[in-house]
C-alpha positions in Angstrom: -33.6 55.6 -22.7 -32.5 54.6 -26.1 -34.6 55.7 -29.1 -36.5 52.3 -29.1 -37.4 52.7 -25.5 -34.9 50.2 -24.1 -32.7 51.1 -21.2 -29.2 52.3 -21.9 -26.3 50.3 -20.4 -24.3 52.4 -17.9 -21.5 52.6 -20.4 -23.9 54.0 -23.0 -25.4 56.4 -20.5 -21.9 57.7 -19.5 -21.0 58.2 -23.2 -24.3 60.1 -23.8 -23.1 62.4 -20.9 -19.7 63.0 -22.4 -17.7 60.2 -20.7 -16.3 57.6 -23.0 -15.3 54.7 -20.7 -14.3 51.1 -21.0 -14.2 48.2 -18.5 -17.3 49.7 -16.7 -18.1 47.8 -13.5 -21.3 48.7 -11.6 -20.7 49.0 -7.9 -23.1 47.9 -5.1 -24.9 50.7 -3.2 -22.9 50.0 0.0 -19.6 50.6 -1.9 -21.0 53.7 -3.6 -22.0 55.1 -0.2 -18.5 54.4 1.1 -16.9 56.1 -1.9 -19.1 59.1 -1.4 -18.0 59.4 2.2 -14.3 59.1 1.2 -14.8 61.8 -1.5 -16.4 64.1 1.1 -13.5 63.6 3.6 -11.1 64.7 0.8 -13.1 67.6 -0.8 -15.8 68.7 1.6 -13.9 68.9 4.9 -13.9 72.7 5.0 -17.6 72.8 4.3 -18.2 70.3 7.2 -16.0 72.3 9.6 -17.8 75.5 8.7 -21.4 74.2 8.7 -21.5 70.7 10.3 -22.8 69.3 7.0 -21.2 67.4 4.2 -23.2 68.8 1.3 -24.4 72.3 0.5 -27.8 73.0 -1.0 -28.3 69.3 -1.8 -25.2 68.7 -4.0 -21.6 67.7 -3.3 -20.3 69.9 -6.1 -21.4 73.0 -4.3 -18.2 72.7 -2.2 -16.5 74.2 -5.3 -19.1 76.7 -6.4 -19.4 78.2 -2.9 -15.6 78.3 -2.3 -15.2 75.5 0.3 -12.6 73.7 -1.8 -10.0 75.3 -4.1 -10.4 74.2 -7.7 -10.0 74.9 -11.3 -13.2 75.7 -13.3 -14.3 75.5 -16.9 -11.8 75.0 -19.7 -8.8 74.6 -17.4 -10.7 71.9 -15.4 -11.6 70.0 -18.6 -8.0 70.2 -19.8 -6.8 68.8 -16.5 -9.1 65.8 -16.9 -7.9 65.3 -20.5 -4.4 64.9 -19.1 -5.6 62.0 -16.9 -7.3 60.0 -19.7 -6.7 56.3 -19.8 -6.9 56.3 -16.0 -8.9 54.0 -13.9 -11.5 56.1 -12.1 -14.6 56.0 -9.9 -17.7 57.8 -11.4 -20.8 58.3 -9.4 -24.0 60.4 -9.6 -23.9 63.5 -7.4 -27.3 63.2 -5.7 -26.1 64.9 -2.5 -27.7 62.8 0.3 -28.2 59.8 -1.9 -26.4 58.1 -4.7 -28.3 56.3 -7.5 -25.3 54.6 -9.1 -21.5 54.3 -9.1 -19.0 52.5 -11.3 -15.3 52.0 -11.7 -14.1 52.3 -15.3 -11.2 53.3 -17.5 -11.8 56.8 -18.8 -10.9 57.1 -22.5 -12.2 60.5 -23.4 -14.3 63.4 -22.1 -16.4 65.8 -24.2 -18.2 68.7 -22.5 -21.9 68.5 -23.4 -24.7 71.0 -22.8 -26.9 68.5 -21.0 -27.8 68.1 -17.4 -25.1 66.2 -15.5 -24.3 65.8 -11.9 -21.4 63.4 -12.0 -18.3 63.1 -9.9 -15.1 61.5 -11.3 -12.3 60.6 -8.9 -9.0 58.9 -8.9 -9.1 55.6 -6.9 -7.0 57.2 -4.2 -9.0 60.5 -4.4 -5.9 62.5 -5.1 -7.9 64.3 -7.8 -11.5 64.8 -8.8 -13.5 66.2 -11.7 -17.1 67.2 -11.4 -19.8 68.2 -13.9 -23.0 69.8 -12.8 -26.5 70.6 -14.2 -25.8 74.3 -13.6 -24.6 75.7 -16.9 -24.3 79.3 -15.6 -20.9 79.0 -13.8 -21.5 75.5 -12.4 -18.3 74.0 -13.7 -16.9 71.7 -14.7 -14.7 71.7 -11.6 -11.4 70.0 -10.9 -9.4 69.8 -7.7 -6.4 67.8 -6.5 -4.1 67.4 -3.5 -2.0 70.5 -4.4 -5.1 72.8 -4.6 -6.5 71.4 -1.3 -3.1 72.0 0.4 -3.4 75.7 -0.6 -6.7 75.9 1.2 -5.3 74.3 4.3 -2.3 76.7 4.3 -4.6 79.6 3.7 -3.0 80.5 0.4 -5.2 82.0 -2.4 
């Protein structure tokens, strides 16, 4: 909510969470659900193979914090995202079993904020992802891409 009590636009909400975006287009729930499934097939496959589930402890981002997907964390993850600025991306809430919103947008800037976030950012082809979480004690941000996922498949650490 804005100071006067009016609802923030999705673009204003994203900016308040550290994501400065332009050309923000809200996606229908069916498309958000489809994107969630595609993201999981790219980043949560090892979790699913090990547990039969696509999420761990209610959040998609736990695939990183519990070691099911190779990743960069913290400052190196944020730097990796900054190298991808001006890209068209998908952004969606990480609600685990349910999504409350999703958008496509052009990401102009990212600033790490000390506020509760559970947001997944992904390239349109899911070749890379960046995730922020509400867990400030080692909970990210996280970044992964095709090269890191290939290391996991090959068993390289």
